[in-house]
C-alpha positions as a Markdown table, in Angstrom:
| # | Residue | x | y | z |
|---|---|---|---|---|
| 1 | Met | 35.9 | -18.5 | -9.9 |
| 2 | His | 32.9 | -20.0 | -8.1 |
| 3 | Thr | 32.7 | -20.7 | -4.4 |
| 4 | Ala | 30.3 | -22.5 | -2.2 |
| 5 | Ile | 29.5 | -20.5 | 0.9 |
| 6 | Gln | 28.0 | -21.9 | 4.2 |
| 7 | Lys | 28.6 | -19.9 | 7.3 |
| 8 | Ser | 26.7 | -18.2 | 10.1 |
| 9 | Gly | 23.5 | -20.0 | 9.1 |
| 10 | Leu | 23.9 | -18.9 | 5.5 |
| 11 | Val | 22.6 | -21.5 | 3.1 |
| 12 | Thr | 23.7 | -21.0 | -0.6 |
| 13 | Thr | 24.4 | -22.6 | -3.9 |
| 14 | Ser | 27.8 | -22.1 | -5.7 |
| 15 | Ile | 28.1 | -18.5 | -6.7 |
| 16 | Pro | 31.0 | -16.6 | -8.2 |
| 17 | Arg | 33.2 | -14.1 | -6.2 |
| 18 | Thr | 32.8 | -11.4 | -8.9 |
| 19 | Met | 30.2 | -10.4 | -11.4 |
| 20 | Gln | 29.5 | -8.0 | -14.2 |
| 21 | Ala | 27.6 | -4.8 | -13.5 |
| 22 | Ala | 26.8 | -1.4 | -15.2 |
| 23 | Val | 28.4 | 1.0 | -12.8 |
| 24 | Tyr | 27.4 | 4.6 | -12.7 |
| 25 | Arg | 30.6 | 6.8 | -12.4 |
| 26 | Gly | 29.0 | 10.2 | -12.8 |
| 27 | Lys | 26.9 | 12.3 | -15.1 |
| 28 | Glu | 26.3 | 10.4 | -18.4 |
| 29 | Asp | 29.0 | 8.0 | -17.4 |
| 30 | Val | 28.1 | 4.3 | -17.0 |
| 31 | Arg | 30.6 | 1.6 | -17.5 |
| 32 | Leu | 30.5 | -2.2 | -17.6 |
| 33 | Glu | 32.8 | -3.4 | -14.8 |
| 34 | Glu | 33.8 | -6.4 | -12.8 |
| 35 | Val | 32.7 | -6.0 | -9.2 |
| 36 | Pro | 32.5 | -8.3 | -6.1 |
| 37 | Val | 29.3 | -10.2 | -5.6 |
| 38 | Pro | 27.5 | -8.6 | -2.7 |
| 39 | Glu | 27.6 | -10.5 | 0.7 |
| 40 | Ile | 24.4 | -11.1 | 2.6 |
| 41 | Gly | 23.8 | -11.2 | 6.3 |
| 42 | Arg | 21.0 | -12.4 | 8.7 |
| 43 | Gly | 17.5 | -12.1 | 7.2 |
| 44 | Glu | 18.8 | -11.2 | 3.7 |
| 45 | Val | 18.8 | -13.0 | 0.5 |
| 46 | Leu | 20.9 | -13.0 | -2.7 |
| 47 | Val | 19.0 | -12.9 | -6.0 |
| 48 | Arg | 20.5 | -13.7 | -9.4 |
| 49 | Val | 18.9 | -11.2 | -11.7 |
| 50 | His | 17.1 | -12.4 | -14.7 |
| 51 | Thr | 15.4 | -9.2 | -16.1 |
| 52 | Cys | 15.6 | -5.5 | -15.0 |
| 53 | Gly | 13.6 | -3.0 | -16.8 |
| 54 | Ile | 15.1 | 0.5 | -17.3 |
| 55 | Cys | 13.1 | 3.2 | -15.6 |
| 56 | Gly | 13.0 | 6.9 | -16.5 |
| 57 | Thr | 14.0 | 7.9 | -13.1 |
| 58 | Asp | 17.4 | 5.9 | -13.4 |
| 59 | Leu | 17.9 | 7.6 | -16.7 |
| 60 | Lys | 17.4 | 11.0 | -15.2 |
| 61 | Lys | 19.8 | 10.3 | -12.4 |
| 62 | Ile | 22.4 | 9.2 | -14.9 |
| 63 | Ala | 21.8 | 12.2 | -17.2 |
| 64 | Thr | 21.9 | 14.8 | -14.5 |
| 65 | Gly | 24.6 | 13.3 | -12.3 |
| 66 | Ser | 22.4 | 14.0 | -9.4 |
| 67 | His | 23.6 | 11.1 | -7.2 |
| 68 | Ser | 27.1 | 10.3 | -5.9 |
| 69 | Ala | 29.2 | 7.7 | -7.7 |
| 70 | Pro | 29.8 | 4.9 | -7.9 |
| 71 | Arg | 26.3 | 3.3 | -7.9 |
| 72 | Ile | 24.6 | 0.4 | -9.6 |
| 73 | Phe | 21.0 | 1.4 | -10.7 |
| 74 | Gly | 18.0 | -0.7 | -11.7 |
| 75 | His | 15.0 | -1.4 | -9.7 |
| 76 | Glu | 12.4 | -3.3 | -11.8 |
| 77 | Thr | 14.0 | -6.5 | -11.0 |
| 78 | Ser | 13.0 | -10.2 | -11.2 |
| 79 | Gly | 15.3 | -13.2 | -10.7 |
| 80 | Gln | 16.0 | -16.3 | -8.7 |
| 81 | Val | 17.0 | -16.7 | -5.1 |
| 82 | Val | 20.5 | -18.3 | -4.9 |
| 83 | Ala | 21.4 | -17.7 | -1.2 |
| 84 | Val | 19.5 | -17.2 | 2.0 |
| 85 | Gly | 20.8 | -15.8 | 5.3 |
| 86 | Gln | 20.2 | -17.1 | 8.8 |
| 87 | Gly | 16.5 | -16.5 | 10.0 |
| 88 | Val | 15.0 | -16.4 | 6.5 |
| 89 | Glu | 12.1 | -18.8 | 6.5 |
| 90 | Asp | 9.8 | -17.8 | 3.8 |
| 91 | Phe | 12.2 | -18.2 | 0.8 |
| 92 | Arg | 14.4 | -20.9 | -0.4 |
| 93 | Ile | 17.0 | -21.3 | -3.0 |
| 94 | Gly | 15.5 | -21.7 | -6.4 |
| 95 | Asp | 12.5 | -19.4 | -5.8 |
| 96 | Arg | 11.6 | -17.2 | -8.6 |
| 97 | Val | 11.0 | -13.7 | -7.2 |
| 98 | Met | 10.3 | -10.1 | -8.0 |
| 99 | Val | 11.9 | -7.4 | -5.6 |
| 100 | Phe | 10.5 | -4.1 | -4.5 |
| 101 | His | 13.5 | -1.8 | -3.6 |
| 102 | His | 11.4 | 0.5 | -1.3 |
| 103 | Ile | 9.3 | -0.6 | 1.7 |
| 104 | Pro | 8.1 | 1.9 | 4.3 |
| 105 | Cys | 8.3 | 1.5 | 8.1 |
| 106 | Gly | 4.5 | 1.5 | 8.5 |
| 107 | Glu | 4.7 | 3.5 | 11.8 |
| 108 | Cys | 6.0 | 7.0 | 11.1 |
| 109 | Tyr | 4.0 | 10.2 | 10.6 |
| 110 | Tyr | 4.0 | 9.8 | 6.8 |
| 111 | Cys | 3.0 | 6.1 | 6.9 |
| 112 | Arg | 0.1 | 6.9 | 9.3 |
| 113 | His | -1.1 | 9.4 | 6.7 |
| 114 | Arg | -0.6 | 6.8 | 3.9 |
| 115 | Val | 2.1 | 9.0 | 2.2 |
| 116 | Phe | 4.5 | 6.1 | 2.0 |
| 117 | Ala | 7.0 | 7.6 | -0.6 |
| 118 | Gln | 7.9 | 10.2 | 2.1 |
| 119 | Cys | 8.7 | 7.7 | 4.9 |
| 120 | Pro | 12.4 | 7.9 | 5.9 |
| 121 | Val | 12.7 | 4.1 | 5.7 |
| 122 | Tyr | 11.0 | 4.1 | 2.3 |
| 123 | Lys | 13.5 | 6.6 | 1.1 |
| 124 | Lys | 16.3 | 4.1 | 2.2 |
| 125 | Val | 16.9 | 1.7 | -0.6 |
| 126 | Gly | 17.0 | -1.8 | 0.6 |
| 127 | Val | 18.4 | -3.6 | -2.5 |
| 128 | Thr | 21.9 | -3.3 | -3.8 |
| 129 | Ala | 24.5 | -4.8 | -6.1 |
| 130 | Gly | 27.3 | -3.1 | -4.2 |
| 131 | Tyr | 28.4 | 0.5 | -3.3 |
| 132 | Glu | 25.5 | 2.6 | -2.3 |
| 133 | Pro | 22.1 | 0.8 | -2.2 |
| 134 | Ser | 20.5 | 1.9 | -5.4 |
| 135 | Gly | 18.5 | -1.0 | -6.8 |
| 136 | Gly | 21.3 | -2.9 | -8.4 |
| 137 | Gly | 19.3 | -4.6 | -11.1 |
| 138 | Phe | 21.8 | -3.7 | -13.7 |
| 139 | Ala | 24.2 | -6.5 | -12.4 |
| 140 | Gln | 24.2 | -10.3 | -12.2 |
| 141 | Tyr | 23.4 | -10.5 | -8.5 |
| 142 | Val | 21.6 | -8.2 | -5.9 |
| 143 | Arg | 21.6 | -8.3 | -2.2 |
| 144 | Val | 18.0 | -7.9 | -0.7 |
| 145 | Met | 18.0 | -6.5 | 2.9 |
| 146 | Asp | 16.0 | -7.9 | 5.8 |
| 147 | Trp | 13.1 | -5.5 | 5.8 |
| 148 | Ile | 12.7 | -5.9 | 2.0 |
| 149 | Val | 12.8 | -9.7 | 2.4 |
| 150 | Gln | 10.0 | -9.5 | 5.0 |
| 151 | Arg | 7.6 | -7.3 | 3.0 |
| 152 | Gly | 9.0 | -6.5 | -0.5 |
| 153 | Leu | 10.0 | -9.9 | -1.9 |
| 154 | Val | 7.2 | -11.5 | -4.1 |
| 155 | Arg | 7.3 | -15.1 | -5.2 |
| 156 | Ile | 6.6 | -15.6 | -8.9 |
| 157 | Pro | 4.2 | -18.5 | -10.0 |
| 158 | Asp | 5.4 | -20.9 | -12.5 |
| 159 | His | 3.1 | -19.8 | -15.1 |
| 160 | Val | 4.3 | -16.2 | -15.0 |
| 161 | Ser | 7.4 | -15.1 | -17.0 |
| 162 | Tyr | 10.3 | -13.1 | -15.3 |
| 163 | Glu | 9.5 | -10.4 | -17.9 |
| 164 | Gln | 5.9 | -10.0 | -16.9 |
| 165 | Ala | 6.8 | -10.0 | -13.2 |
| 166 | Ser | 9.4 | -7.2 | -13.7 |
| 167 | Phe | 6.5 | -4.9 | -14.3 |
| 168 | Ile | 5.0 | -5.2 | -10.9 |
| 169 | Glu | 6.7 | -2.1 | -9.5 |
| 170 | Pro | 5.9 | 0.2 | -12.3 |
| 171 | Val | 2.3 | -1.0 | -12.5 |
| 172 | Asn | 2.0 | -0.3 | -8.8 |
| 173 | Thr | 3.1 | 3.3 | -9.3 |
| 174 | Cys | 0.6 | 3.8 | -12.2 |
| 175 | Leu | -2.3 | 2.2 | -10.1 |
| 176 | Lys | -1.4 | 4.6 | -7.3 |
| 177 | Ala | -1.8 | 7.6 | -9.5 |
| 178 | Ile | -5.2 | 6.3 | -11.1 |
| 179 | Ile | -6.6 | 5.8 | -7.6 |
| 180 | Ala | -5.4 | 9.2 | -6.5 |
| 181 | Leu | -7.4 | 10.7 | -9.5 |
| 182 | Gly | -10.7 | 9.0 | -8.3 |
| 183 | Leu | -11.9 | 8.5 | -11.9 |
| 184 | Gln | -15.6 | 7.9 | -12.5 |
| 185 | Arg | -17.4 | 5.9 | -15.3 |
| 186 | Asp | -18.9 | 9.0 | -16.8 |
| 187 | Glu | -15.6 | 10.8 | -17.0 |
| 188 | Thr | -13.1 | 11.5 | -19.8 |
| 189 | Val | -9.3 | 11.4 | -19.1 |
| 190 | Leu | -6.6 | 12.5 | -21.4 |
| 191 | Val | -3.2 | 10.6 | -21.2 |
| 192 | Ile | -0.4 | 12.7 | -22.6 |
| 193 | Gly | 2.5 | 10.4 | -23.7 |
| 194 | Gln | 2.3 | 6.8 | -24.8 |
| 195 | Gly | 5.5 | 5.3 | -23.8 |
| 196 | Pro | 5.3 | 2.2 | -21.7 |
| 197 | Ile | 4.3 | 4.2 | -18.6 |
| 198 | Gly | 1.7 | 6.2 | -20.5 |
| 199 | Ile | 0.1 | 3.0 | -21.9 |
| 200 | Met | 0.0 | 1.4 | -18.4 |
| 201 | Leu | -1.7 | 4.5 | -17.1 |
| 202 | Ala | -4.2 | 4.6 | -19.9 |
| 203 | Val | -5.1 | 1.0 | -19.6 |
| 204 | Leu | -5.5 | 1.3 | -15.9 |
| 205 | Ala | -7.6 | 4.4 | -16.3 |
| 206 | Gly | -9.7 | 2.4 | -18.8 |
| 207 | Arg | -10.4 | -0.3 | -16.2 |
| 208 | Thr | -12.4 | 2.3 | -14.1 |
| 209 | Gly | -14.9 | 2.7 | -16.9 |
| 210 | Ala | -13.7 | 6.2 | -17.9 |
| 211 | Thr | -13.4 | 7.2 | -21.5 |
| 212 | Val | -9.6 | 7.4 | -22.3 |
| 213 | Val | -8.0 | 9.7 | -24.9 |
| 214 | Thr | -4.3 | 9.1 | -25.7 |
| 215 | Ser | -1.9 | 11.4 | -27.3 |
| 216 | Asp | 1.8 | 11.1 | -28.5 |
| 217 | Leu | 4.1 | 12.7 | -31.1 |
| 218 | Tyr | 4.7 | 9.2 | -32.7 |
| 219 | Ser | 2.1 | 7.3 | -34.6 |
| 220 | Gln | 3.9 | 4.0 | -34.0 |
| 221 | Arg | 3.2 | 4.3 | -30.2 |
| 222 | Leu | -0.4 | 5.1 | -30.7 |
| 223 | Thr | -0.7 | 2.0 | -32.9 |
| 224 | Ile | 0.7 | 0.0 | -29.8 |
| 225 | Ser | -1.6 | 1.7 | -27.5 |
| 226 | Lys | -4.6 | 0.8 | -29.8 |
| 227 | Ser | -3.7 | -2.8 | -29.5 |
| 228 | Tyr | -4.4 | -2.6 | -25.7 |
| 229 | Gly | -8.0 | -1.4 | -26.6 |
| 230 | Leu | -7.4 | 2.3 | -26.3 |
| 231 | Gly | -9.6 | 3.7 | -29.1 |
| 232 | His | -9.5 | 7.5 | -28.9 |
| 233 | Asp | -6.0 | 8.8 | -29.9 |
| 234 | Val | -4.5 | 11.9 | -31.2 |
| 235 | Asn | -1.2 | 12.4 | -33.0 |
| 236 | Ala | 0.1 | 15.4 | -31.2 |
| 237 | Ser | 2.6 | 16.2 | -34.0 |
| 238 | Ser | -0.3 | 17.3 | -36.1 |
| 239 | Asp | -3.4 | 17.7 | -34.0 |
| 240 | Asp | -4.5 | 19.2 | -30.7 |
| 241 | Pro | -5.4 | 16.7 | -27.9 |
| 242 | Ala | -7.3 | 19.3 | -26.1 |
| 243 | Glu | -9.6 | 19.8 | -29.2 |
| 244 | Lys | -10.3 | 16.1 | -29.4 |
| 245 | Val | -11.2 | 16.1 | -25.7 |
| 246 | Arg | -13.5 | 19.0 | -26.1 |
| 247 | Glu | -15.3 | 17.3 | -29.0 |
| 248 | Leu | -16.0 | 14.4 | -26.9 |
| 249 | Thr | -17.2 | 16.4 | -23.8 |
| 250 | Val | -19.4 | 18.9 | -25.5 |
| 251 | Gly | -16.7 | 21.6 | -25.1 |
| 252 | Arg | -16.0 | 21.0 | -21.4 |
| 253 | Gly | -12.6 | 19.5 | -21.6 |
| 254 | Ala | -11.1 | 16.6 | -19.8 |
| 255 | Asp | -12.3 | 15.6 | -16.4 |
| 256 | Ala | -8.8 | 14.4 | -15.7 |
| 257 | Val | -5.4 | 14.9 | -17.6 |
| 258 | Ile | -2.4 | 12.7 | -16.9 |
| 259 | Leu | 1.0 | 13.9 | -17.8 |
| 260 | Ala | 3.0 | 10.8 | -18.5 |
| 261 | Thr | 6.0 | 12.3 | -20.2 |
| 262 | Ala | 8.7 | 14.6 | -18.8 |
| 263 | Gly | 8.9 | 18.2 | -19.7 |
| 264 | Asn | 7.8 | 21.2 | -17.7 |
| 265 | Lys | 6.6 | 23.0 | -20.8 |
| 266 | Leu | 3.7 | 20.4 | -21.0 |
| 267 | Val | 2.3 | 21.4 | -17.6 |
| 268 | Arg | 0.4 | 24.4 | -18.9 |
| 269 | Pro | -1.2 | 22.6 | -22.0 |
| 270 | Ala | -2.2 | 19.8 | -19.6 |
| 271 | Met | -4.0 | 22.3 | -17.3 |
| 272 | Asp | -5.6 | 24.1 | -20.4 |
| 273 | Ala | -7.0 | 20.7 | -21.5 |
| 274 | Ala | -8.7 | 20.1 | -18.1 |
| 275 | Arg | -12.3 | 21.3 | -17.8 |
| 276 | Pro | -13.3 | 23.7 | -14.9 |
| 277 | Gly | -13.1 | 21.7 | -11.7 |
| 278 | Gly | -11.0 | 19.0 | -13.4 |
| 279 | Arg | -7.8 | 17.3 | -12.1 |
| 280 | Val | -4.3 | 17.2 | -13.6 |
| 281 | Met | -1.9 | 14.5 | -12.5 |
| 282 | Leu | 1.8 | 15.2 | -12.9 |
| 283 | Phe | 3.4 | 11.6 | -13.0 |
| 284 | Ala | 6.8 | 12.2 | -14.9 |
| 285 | Gln | 7.9 | 15.5 | -13.4 |
| 286 | Thr | 10.6 | 14.1 | -11.1 |
| 287 | Gln | 13.3 | 16.8 | -11.7 |
| 288 | Arg | 12.9 | 19.9 | -9.6 |
| 289 | Gly | 12.6 | 23.2 | -11.3 |
| 290 | Glu | 10.1 | 26.0 | -12.0 |
| 291 | Val | 7.1 | 26.0 | -14.3 |
| 292 | Ser | 4.7 | 28.6 | -15.5 |
| 293 | Ile | 1.0 | 28.1 | -14.7 |
| 294 | Asp | -2.1 | 30.2 | -14.6 |
| 295 | Pro | -2.9 | 30.6 | -10.8 |
| 296 | Ala | -6.5 | 31.5 | -11.8 |
| 297 | Ala | -7.0 | 28.2 | -13.4 |
| 298 | Val | -6.6 | 26.7 | -9.8 |
| 299 | Cys | -8.4 | 29.5 | -7.9 |
| 300 | Val | -11.2 | 30.7 | -10.4 |
| 301 | Asp | -11.5 | 27.6 | -12.5 |
| 302 | Glu | -11.1 | 25.3 | -9.5 |
| 303 | Lys | -8.8 | 22.9 | -11.3 |
| 304 | Thr | -6.7 | 20.7 | -9.0 |
| 305 | Leu | -3.0 | 20.0 | -9.6 |
| 306 | Leu | -1.9 | 16.5 | -8.3 |
| 307 | Gly | 1.3 | 14.6 | -8.1 |
| 308 | Ser | 2.0 | 10.9 | -7.5 |
| 309 | Tyr | 5.5 | 9.4 | -7.0 |
| 310 | Ser | 6.7 | 5.8 | -6.6 |
| 311 | Ala | 4.7 | 2.8 | -5.3 |
| 312 | Ser | 2.4 | 2.2 | -2.5 |
| 313 | Val | 2.5 | -0.8 | -0.2 |
| 314 | Asp | -1.2 | -0.5 | 0.2 |
| 315 | Leu | -1.5 | -1.6 | -3.4 |
| 316 | Gln | 1.1 | -4.3 | -3.4 |
| 317 | Asp | -1.3 | -7.3 | -3.2 |
| 318 | Glu | -3.7 | -5.8 | -5.8 |
| 319 | Thr | -0.9 | -5.1 | -8.2 |
| 320 | Val | 0.7 | -8.5 | -7.8 |
| 321 | Asp | -2.6 | -10.1 | -8.4 |
| 322 | Leu | -3.3 | -8.0 | -11.5 |
| 323 | Val | 0.2 | -8.6 | -13.1 |
| 324 | Phe | 0.1 | -12.4 | -12.3 |
| 325 | Ser | -3.4 | -12.7 | -13.7 |
| 326 | Gly | -2.3 | -11.8 | -17.2 |
| 327 | Glu | -5.2 | -9.5 | -17.7 |
| 328 | Ile | -2.7 | -7.0 | -19.2 |
| 329 | Asp | 0.0 | -8.5 | -21.4 |
| 330 | Leu | 2.8 | -6.3 | -20.0 |
| 331 | Ala | 5.7 | -8.2 | -21.5 |
| 332 | Arg | 4.3 | -7.2 | -24.9 |
| 333 | Leu | 5.6 | -3.7 | -24.2 |
| 334 | Ile | 9.2 | -4.9 | -24.3 |
| 335 | Thr | 10.7 | -4.1 | -27.7 |
| 336 | His | 14.4 | -4.3 | -26.9 |
| 337 | Arg | 16.2 | -7.0 | -24.8 |
| 338 | Phe | 19.9 | -6.6 | -24.0 |
| 339 | Pro | 22.3 | -8.9 | -22.3 |
| 340 | Leu | 24.1 | -7.4 | -19.3 |
| 341 | Gly | 27.3 | -7.1 | -21.5 |
| 342 | Gln | 25.4 | -4.5 | -23.7 |
| 343 | Ala | 23.9 | -2.6 | -20.7 |
| 344 | Val | 25.5 | 0.6 | -21.8 |
| 345 | Glu | 24.0 | 0.4 | -25.2 |
| 346 | Ala | 20.6 | -0.5 | -23.6 |
| 347 | Leu | 20.7 | 2.6 | -21.4 |
| 348 | Arg | 21.7 | 4.7 | -24.4 |
| 349 | Leu | 18.6 | 3.5 | -26.4 |
| 350 | Ala | 16.3 | 3.9 | -23.4 |
| 351 | Ala | 17.5 | 7.5 | -23.0 |
| 352 | His | 17.0 | 8.4 | -26.6 |
| 353 | Pro | 14.0 | 6.3 | -27.6 |
| 354 | Gly | 12.9 | 6.2 | -31.2 |
| 355 | Pro | 9.3 | 5.8 | -32.6 |
| 356 | Asp | 9.6 | 2.0 | -32.5 |
| 357 | Ser | 11.2 | 1.7 | -29.1 |
| 358 | Met | 9.1 | 1.1 | -26.0 |
| 359 | Lys | 10.2 | -0.9 | -23.0 |
| 360 | Val | 14.0 | -1.6 | -22.9 |
| 361 | Val | 15.1 | -4.3 | -20.5 |
| 362 | Ile | 18.5 | -5.7 | -19.4 |
| 363 | Gln | 18.6 | -9.4 | -18.9 |
| 364 | Pro | 21.6 | -11.0 | -17.2 |
| 365 | Gly | 19.3 | -14.1 | -17.3 |
| 366 | Met | 20.1 | -14.4 | -21.0 |
| 367 | Glu | 23.4 | -15.9 | -20.0 |
| 368 | Trp | 22.5 | -18.2 | -17.1 |
| 369 | Glu | 19.5 | -19.5 | -18.9 |
| 370 | Lys | 21.8 | -21.0 | -21.5 |
| 371 | His | 23.5 | -23.2 | -19.1 |
C-alpha cells in the first residue's frame, strides 16, 4: 500500500508504508524481511536506494556476529531523494544522490587532529533503514539524518551512473590510505590483494607516479588489474611478490607495502617485503586480535607500520571530483548485480568470492527502474 505524506513541513512523493530489507539477525544470519519504511524528521531526507555495494566490513560483522541484532547493513549507497523534511533547502524530490553514512563533528579533539574516524560523532552512524542506524543500503529506502544531509549527501550529475557514484565512499577510504603513505615518484609500492579495494588502492598509488607491483592468488584478478594499466603483477600462488619487488629495486625491497586483503598471517610477509626504512599500510585488518611481528624490523630496520580506516571528510570534495570525472571506470569492477530479493545470495557470494567475482552490488533500483 502507498501513501502520500505531508505534515510538519515534510514534502514527499507517494511512498509505501513497508519495504523489503536484508535484515541481520545474528551471526551468519541475514533474512529478507518486510519492514516499515523509516520515518524522517526535520532536516532529514528519505532516499530510495538504487545501488548499494557490499563492503568487506559489513561481511565481517555478519560473519562474526559482532553487532547486536536486528540491523540493516549497507553503506556504499546511491539513490534518489523521495522525501524531504522541514528545513531542508539544498535537496529536493527527484535529486540523484550518494550518501556518506559517517560525518565527523569537526570540533572535538580527534577532529582538530584530523583523525576523523575516531570522532564520537563520526562513530555514530547517521543513515538507517530501521532498527539500529547501520547504513541501511540493503533495503529499498534509507533515512538520512540531519548532520549527514548537511555535509554527507552528494548530488550526482546526470552524466554519472548510480553504480559509479556508489564507489565514492570506498574510493575515499583508499585515497586516505595512499595520502598517509606519502608515496614519491621514484618509489616502488607492493599492493597485496587485487580484489576491488586492492585494485582501487593500486590505481590510486599509480597516480602518484610510483611504480606499482600487484599480487594476488588468482590470475583472473591480475588480468582485471592489468586492464587498469597496472603492469607489474605477481601470481602469489606460484611466485614470491617480495622477490619481484627486490628485482625491481636492486635488492632493496618495496618502499611501501599495502596489505589490501584480510588475514593476520600476511602482516609478517608484508613487513619482510618492505625495504629498511620502508612503510607498511594495514588496510584490511579490521578485526581485533594478535599478530606476530619482528620488533627489530621496526626498531633496527626502521620500518614503519601504519593503519588507515574509513573515510576522511577532508578528502570528500577531491574524491567526488575524481569519481565523477570518470578518470577511473569504477563501475567496471562490478561483476555481479543482484536485485534486493536476492540479497542473501549476494552477501553469500561476496563473503565467498571466486576467481571471477569482484565487486558485488545489491540493486533495489532494478525494480523501480522498470516502472
